N, C-alpha and C positions, 0 to 999 in steps of 0.2 A: 609552393611546395606541396601541393595537393597530390601530385603524382610523381612517381620515381620511374625513370626510364620510359616515360610515356604510358605507364600503367596507372590508371586511377582506381578509385574504390570500386566502381562497377566491374571493371575488368578483373580486379583481384577477386571479387566475389564469384565471378564466373569460373575463374581458374580453380578456386577452392571447391566449388561444386563439382567440377569435372574431376578434380583430385579425389573428392569424396566417393566417386563411383568406383575408383580403383584401389583406394586405401581404406584402412580401418579408421574409425573416429579418433582413436588415441594417436595414431600417426598424423592425422590431420592437425590435431592440436599441437603436436610437437613441431610440425613443419611451420604452422602459422606462428608459433612462438619464435622459432629460429628466424623466420622471415621478418618478424617484427623487430628482433634484435639487430638484424642486418640493416634494416631501414633506419633504425635509430642511430647505428654507428655511422652510416653514410651521411645522415643529416648532421651529426656531430663533426665529422670530417669536413663537410662543406662549410659549416659555421666557423670552425677553426681557420680554414683557408681564407674565408672572407674577412675574418678579423685580422689575419696576418697581412693580407693585401692592404686593408685600410690602414694598418699601423705603418706599413712601408710607405704608403702614399703620404701619410701625415708627416713622416720623418724626413721626407725629401726637403731639400733646402728651398724654402719659399722665396728667398731672395733671388735665387737663380731663375726660378720660374717667372718672377716679376720682371727680371732683366730681359728674359727671352720675349715676354709679351711686349715689353716696351720697345725692343728692337723690331718686332714684327709691326707694331703700330707706326714706327718711324719709316719703315720700308713702305708701308701702305701710303703714308703721306707723300713720300718721294715719288712713288708711281703715279699718284693722282696729279702731282705737280708736273711731271713729265707729260702726262696725257693732256693737260691744259696747254703746255707749251707746243706740243706737236698737234697740228691740225690734220686729222686723218683725211678730210676731203681734199685738202691742198696736196697731200702726198699722192692721193689717187689720181688727181688731175695731172700732176707732173709726170707720174709714171705712164699714164695713157698717152700724153704728148710725146714722151721719150720713145714709147713703143711704136707709135705711129711714125716718128722720124726714122727709127731704125728700120721699120718695114719699108718705108719709101727708099731708103738708101740701099736696101738689098734687092729691090725690084730691078729687072733689066730696064735699060734706058728706053726701050720701045714701049714698055708698059706704063711708064710715067707720063701722064697727060702733059702736053706742052703748056707752059705758063705756070705749072704747079711748082711748089718749092722743091728744089732738087732736080728739076728737069733742066737739061742742057739747052742753052740757046742754040739755035740752028747755025749761027755763024761762029759759035765758040768751039775751039779745038780742045781736045782732051788735054789735061795738064800733063806735062812731062814728069817722068819719075825723077826723084832726087838723085844727085850724083853720089857715087861711093866716096867715102871719106877715108883717107889714109890714117892708120893708127900706128904709132911707133911701137916697136917691140918692147917687151918687158925687159928692163936691164938685168934682172936676175937670171 
């Protein structure tokens, strides 16, 4: 609390010296006295505000805060347990295999090298499309 509004003692002295060039000594004393009262009032207001905040924080229900902290710790334990159950490397490997399989299935048949997985056998004919199924109408 050495400075108010970013103005410390050296800046205040410079301001008073500059004011002394334009004002009479009696006016400077009055202004300095008024400024001192204002600073004291501001410090009192800040002190009261700080006390009120501390009182409110102390009055909060500590049981509720402890319950919230316990819930957070329980969530942390559950997340750690899930991390141990799920092997990230295994998921990455499976996703890469699935991506490669999807990529191969979308390549035109001419781009798939013969003998590779998903490549058609030269003597194999394309599979026929499934037949349409008759669906009875809704009785309503």
